[in-house]
Structure formats: C-alpha cells, structure tokens
C-alpha positions in Angstrom: 10.2 0.6 4.4 8.9 -1.3 1.7 13.1 -3.1 1.9 12.3 -4.4 5.1 9.1 -6.1 3.7 10.6 -9.3 1.8 10.5 -10.8 -1.4 9.6 -7.1 -2.7 10.2 -6.5 -5.7 10.4 -2.9 -7.9 9.1 -1.9 -11.5 10.4 1.7 -12.5 8.4 4.0 -15.0 8.1 7.4 -15.7 6.7 8.5 -13.3 6.5 6.2 -10.7 8.0 3.4 -8.7 5.4 0.1 -7.9 5.9 -2.4 -6.2 5.3 -6.2 -6.1 5.3 -9.3 -3.9 5.8 -11.8 -5.8 4.6 -10.8 -8.5 1.4 -9.3 -7.5 1.0 -5.5 -7.4 1.1 -4.4 -4.3 1.8 -0.9 -3.9 2.6 2.4 -5.8 4.3 5.9 -5.7 4.8 8.9 -7.2 7.0 11.0 -6.1 6.1 14.3 -8.0 2.8 14.1 -6.2 4.1 12.9 -2.8 1.1 10.4 -3.5 1.1 6.4 -3.0 -1.2 4.2 -3.8 -2.3 1.1 -1.7 -4.0 -2.0 -2.2 -6.9 -2.1 0.3 -10.0 -4.0 1.2 -12.6 -2.9 -0.1 -14.1 -2.1 3.1 -10.9 -0.3 4.2 -11.1 1.6 1.4 -14.4 2.4 1.4 -13.6 4.2 5.7 -10.5 5.6 4.4 -11.6 7.4 2.6 -14.7 8.6 4.1 -12.8 9.2 7.8 -10.0 11.3 6.2 -10.8 12.1 2.8 -8.0 15.1 3.1 -5.2 12.4 3.7 -7.3 9.5 1.3 -8.9 9.2 -2.0 -10.4 6.6 -4.0 -7.7 5.1 -6.9 -10.1 2.1 -8.2 -11.2 -1.3 -7.8 -9.9 -4.3 -8.7 -10.5 -7.9 -8.0 -12.6 -7.7 -5.2 -10.7 -4.7 -3.8 -10.4 -1.2 -3.3 -7.2 0.5 -3.6 -6.5 4.1 -2.2 -3.9 7.3 -2.8 -2.3 8.2 0.6 -0.9 11.8 0.6 1.7 11.3 1.9 2.6 15.2 3.4 -0.5 14.2 6.0 0.2 11.0 7.3 2.5 10.7 10.4 4.6 7.6 9.0 3.7 4.4 11.5 -0.1 4.6 10.3 2.5 4.3 6.7 3.9 1.9 7.9 0.2 -0.4 8.8 -0.5 0.6 5.6 2.3 -0.3 3.9 2.5 -3.3 5.1 -1.4 -4.7 4.7 -1.3 -4.3 0.9 2.0 -5.7 1.1 -0.2 -8.8 2.8 -3.2 -8.9 0.3 -0.5 -10.0 -2.0 2.6 -12.3 -0.7 1.2 -15.9 -0.5 0.3 -17.0 3.6 3.6 -18.4 3.5 5.2 -15.5 3.8 2.5 -13.5 5.9 3.6 -16.5 8.3 6.5 -15.9 8.4 6.6 -11.5 8.9 4.2 -11.0 10.9 4.5 -6.8 11.5 6.3 -4.9 13.6 5.8 -2.5 16.0 8.0 -0.3 17.5 
C-alpha cells in the first residue's frame, strides 16, 4: 500500500524499515513484531489508543504529532490503508496531497 503513494522513499535498518515522503518521515515497519508506527495528529493518537488499546498504543510524540504503534494482526486492511494515507498526508507537501487524494474502493 505504501508503494501506491507518490514520492515515498524507504530506508532499511537492521530491525525495521522507515518510510518518508519528500524527506519527512511518516511511518515505520517492524516485521519481527508485526507492527507499524504511524504519524497521526495528537488528538487522533489519543482517540485511537483510548478506543482500542489492544490494536493501538502510544509510540511517542514529536513536533506536535502523536505516533501510534499499530498491531497488524488486529486491524483490517481498509482501516490500515486510511491510517497510512493520513500519516503520509501529514508529512507530504500540500500540493502533492491535493494531486493524490485517498482513493476508496
């Protein structure tokens, strides 16, 4: 799903892969734990964790954003797609976001 978003680059480390758009980080993937870390607004971070703590947990906050850990075995693909898009949108330039709205099936 990340591959469908424009201007995304990835960097592989020993334990994870990070994803950026135009040089700004928006996500991480840890295969060993089957989790991703995604950039969200602070209010969305708190809402997700409060609503479903078995699926989401607070990762960290930085620069006015709240990052969440998402347990991939506990989330459906449609919701994950929306969260990945939102993380990308929060980091991408406005002009790029305007050119690439979220496509729903």
